[in-house]
C-alpha positions as CSV (number, residue, x, y, z in Angstrom):
1,M,-54.5,-28.5,13.9
2,A,-54.4,-31.9,15.4
3,T,-55.5,-33.4,12.1
4,F,-52.6,-31.7,10.4
5,I,-50.0,-33.5,12.4
6,R,-51.0,-37.1,12.3
7,N,-47.4,-38.3,12.2
8,P,-45.3,-36.4,14.9
9,S,-42.1,-37.8,13.5
10,L,-42.8,-36.2,10.1
11,A,-43.3,-32.8,11.9
12,H,-40.0,-33.3,13.7
13,L,-38.4,-34.2,10.4
14,G,-39.8,-30.9,8.8
15,M,-38.5,-28.8,11.7
16,A,-35.1,-30.5,11.4
17,V,-35.0,-29.8,7.7
18,Y,-36.0,-26.2,8.3
19,W,-33.4,-25.7,11.0
20,T,-30.7,-27.4,9.0
21,T,-31.4,-25.3,5.9
22,R,-31.4,-22.1,7.9
23,R,-28.2,-23.1,9.6
24,I,-26.6,-23.9,6.2
25,I,-27.5,-20.5,4.9
26,E,-26.1,-18.8,8.0
27,L,-22.9,-20.8,7.7
28,R,-22.6,-20.0,3.9
29,D,-23.0,-16.3,4.7
30,E,-20.4,-16.5,7.5
31,A,-18.0,-18.3,5.2
32,K,-18.4,-15.6,2.5
33,G,-17.6,-13.0,5.1
34,L,-14.5,-14.9,6.3
35,R,-13.4,-15.3,2.6
36,E,-13.6,-11.5,2.2
37,Q,-11.6,-11.0,5.4
38,I,-9.0,-13.5,4.3
39,S,-8.7,-11.7,1.0
40,Q,-8.3,-8.3,2.8
41,L,-5.6,-9.8,5.1
42,E,-3.7,-11.3,2.1
43,V,-3.6,-7.8,0.6
44,Q,-2.5,-6.3,3.9
45,T,0.2,-9.0,4.3
46,G,1.5,-8.4,0.8
47,E,1.7,-4.6,1.4
48,A,3.5,-5.2,4.7
49,T,5.9,-7.7,3.1
50,Q,6.7,-5.1,0.4
51,R,7.3,-2.4,3.1
52,L,9.6,-4.7,5.1
53,S,11.5,-5.7,2.0
54,A,12.0,-2.0,1.2
55,I,13.1,-1.3,4.8
56,F,15.7,-4.2,4.6
57,R,17.0,-2.9,1.3
58,L,17.4,0.5,2.6
59,R,19.0,-0.7,5.9
60,Q,21.5,-2.7,3.7
61,Q,22.2,0.4,1.6
62,F,22.9,2.4,4.7
63,L,25.4,-0.2,5.8
64,D,27.1,-0.4,2.3
65,S,27.1,3.2,1.3
66,D,30.0,5.6,1.5
67,D,28.1,8.8,1.3
68,E,24.6,10.2,1.5
69,K,24.2,10.5,-2.3
70,E,24.2,6.7,-2.5
71,I,21.5,6.6,0.2
72,I,19.4,9.1,-1.6
73,D,19.8,7.4,-5.0
74,V,18.4,4.2,-3.4
75,M,15.7,5.9,-1.2
76,L,13.9,7.8,-4.0
77,P,13.0,4.7,-6.0
78,L,11.9,3.0,-2.7
79,V,9.7,5.9,-1.9
80,I,8.1,5.7,-5.3
81,E,7.6,1.9,-4.9
82,L,6.1,2.2,-1.4
83,T,3.8,5.1,-2.2
84,G,2.8,4.4,-5.8
85,A,3.9,8.0,-6.7
86,T,5.2,8.8,-10.2
87,G,8.2,10.7,-9.0
88,A,10.1,11.7,-5.9
89,S,12.5,14.5,-5.1
90,F,14.9,15.2,-2.3
91,V,16.0,18.8,-1.5
92,P,19.0,18.8,0.8
93,L,19.7,21.8,3.0
94,D,23.0,23.5,3.6
95,D,24.4,24.3,7.1
96,H,22.2,27.5,7.1
97,G,19.0,25.7,6.2
98,Q,19.0,27.0,2.6
99,P,17.9,24.5,-0.1
100,M,20.6,23.1,-2.4
101,L,20.3,21.3,-5.7
102,A,17.3,18.9,-5.8
103,V,17.8,15.2,-6.6
104,S,14.8,13.6,-8.3
105,Y,13.7,10.2,-9.6
106,G,10.8,9.3,-11.8
107,R,8.3,11.8,-13.3
108,C,8.6,15.0,-11.4
109,H,8.0,17.4,-14.3
110,Q,4.9,19.2,-13.0
111,T,6.3,19.6,-9.6
112,F,9.6,21.1,-10.9
113,R,7.7,23.4,-13.2
114,G,5.8,24.8,-10.2
115,L,9.0,25.2,-8.1
116,V,11.4,26.6,-10.7
117,G,11.8,30.3,-10.2
118,I,11.2,30.3,-6.4
119,P,14.0,32.3,-4.8
120,G,16.3,30.1,-2.9
121,L,15.5,26.9,-4.7
122,S,17.9,25.4,-7.2
123,F,17.9,22.2,-9.2
124,S,20.4,20.0,-10.7
125,K,21.2,20.3,-14.5
126,R,19.8,16.7,-14.9
127,A,16.5,17.6,-13.2
128,L,16.1,20.8,-15.3
129,S,17.0,19.0,-18.5
130,R,14.0,16.6,-17.9
131,L,11.7,19.6,-18.1
132,R,12.4,20.4,-21.7
């Protein structure tokens, strides 16, 4: 083995190259992981910004509205926007807890078809006309 290492500085240089290469590979892998984390955080930040925007719009609507119908008309599209649903419905209850006419927004056809005919549930003419 002594014959192999005739020049100790060359051996040190080889070890330095090996260590440097290994460290570069580790740092590259770490950077890749950090880029993935940043990408995930950017998505989460975008979603949080969207939710906050919706909350501020809803808050403003609460302040500007004269009745609950105006609030519902704004809230249903926001629910669709935030959840990615194709439609949303609101079924108000009367003073006795009985369902009144449903208010809907978006594509609620299948949901309505399943609910039509249930005793105690009634739907607005506009909602029922969408089923045809």
